[in-house]
N, C-alpha and C positions, 0 to 999 in steps of 0.2 A: 651153977653146975660146973664141976671141974672135969668130969670124965664119965664114961659109961658105968652102968651098974655092975658090970662084970669086968674082970681084968682082960686085957687083950691076950690072945693066944700067941704062941711063937709064930715066926714067919717062915719056917723051914718046912720042907717036904714037898711031895709031888702036887698036892692040892694047892699049896701056896704058889707054886710055879705056874700052874694052870691059870690062876687068877692074875698073877703078875703079867703073864703073857697077854691076857685080854686088856689089862689096864695100862700096858705100855711100860711096865717095870716096877711100878709103885703099888703098894697095898694101902687101902684106906682103913680107918678105924672100924668101919663096917666089916670089911674083909677079915680083919684080925679077930673080930668077935665070931664071925661065922666059922673060922678055922678051929674053934673048939669042937666042931662036928664036921670032919672032912666029908662024909657023904652028903650032908646038907649043903656044905659050901660048894661042892662039885655040881650038884643039881642047880643051885642058885646061880652059879657062874654060867652054866649052860643056858638057863632060861633067860637071865638078864642080858647075857651077851646077844642072844637071838632077838630079844625085844628091842635092844638099843641099836643093833646094827644089821639085822637080817630080815626086817619086815619090809613090806611094800608101802607102808604108810609114809607120807611126806614128813620130813623132819619137823615142820611147824606143828603139825597135828600131834606127832609123838610128844614133843616137848610141852605142848598145851596140856595134854593129858597128865604128864608127869608133874607139872607145876600145879595143876588144879588139885590133883590128889594130895600133893604136899600141903596145900592150903587147907583143904577140907579135913585132913588128918593131923594138922599142926606138926608137920615134919620139917622143921627148919633145915636139917641136914640135906634133905632132898631138894628144897628150894635153892639153897646156896650152891649146891653142886651142879644144878641144872640150869640156873638162870643164864649163865654165859652161853651155854649151848642153845638155849631158846632164842637168845638175841642173834646168834649167828644163823639160826634157822629162819629169822625174819620177824619174830615177834617184837613189836615196838614197845617203847616205854609206857605209853598209855595202856596198851593191852596188858602188860605185866602188872600195872597198878590195878586195873580192873579185875584181873584174876584173883586178887586178894580180897575182893568185896563179896558180900553174901550172895548177891544176885548178879554175879558176873555175866551170866548168859543173856540177861535182858538188856545189856548195854549195846549200843549200835557200833561196836568197834570190830566186829567179827565178820569174816566172809560167811556165806551160807554153810559151807562145809565145816568151818571152825565152830560156828554156832551149834550145828547139829552134834558135832563131836563133844563139845562142852556140855550140852544138855545130857548126852549119853553118860559122860563121865560123872556128872553130878548125880544123876539118877542111880547109877550103879554103885557109886561110892556111898551115897547117903542112905539109900533104901534097898539096895541090892537088885530089886525088881526094876526092870526098864520098861516103862509103859509103851504100849503099842505105837502111839503117835511119835514118841521119841525114837523108837527103833526104826519106824518108817522113814523118818527124816534122815537118819544115818544111811539107810538103804538107797536114798536118792543120790548119794554121792560116792558110796563105797561098794566095791564088789564083794563077793563072798569071802575071799581070802582076807581082804582088809577088815571086814566085820569081825572075823575070827581074831585077827591081830589086834584090833582095837579092844575087843573084849578081854583078851589075854593081857594087854598092856595095862588096862585099868586094874584088873585083878592083881597083876604082878607088882605094880607100884603101890597098890593098897597093902600088899604083903610087905614090901620094903618099908613103907612108912610105919606100919604097925611094929615091925621089928625095931626100927630106929627109935620110935617114941617109947616103947615098952622098956628098952634098955637104956634110955636117956643118952643116946649117942650125940655128943655135941657136934654142931655144924663144922665142916672143914673150913679151911682158909679160902677156898674157892672151888672151882670146877674139879670134878673127879673124872678122869678119862675112862673110856671103855665101858 
């Protein structure tokens, strides 16, 4: 694969500046594709900015979700750009290896809250329906706001991964900020 299925849009205009502001100055290939539709790019930027930096979920849980969705939906771009963030958030090499396996949640490398969040992520991503017992396990650890944020995070990164995979966006060289 040499590049995405669509050409990248130009990097000028107010929407590009909004995204650049969140990203610390640089646009990614994903951003340049989104810029074909400024209203979509603006909404995306607001949602993903909130999910990445304005929730009350601990960073390890947030990155656990992002990386697991990346694995389940085969979104290499997502994995490459978030693995360094996950490491800084405290996920260990063994946990990162386990995340790439079919039955990651059954391995004894997770804290109780991580295991609950992983089960929720798997259920929501694979089947959409989250069984009552999986939901109850998450509720043992997260408050109402965090359950909403977790649910939006899983759905938001499912959207990101589907966009990346459908348009065959190649992985970046490394982490993408913002």
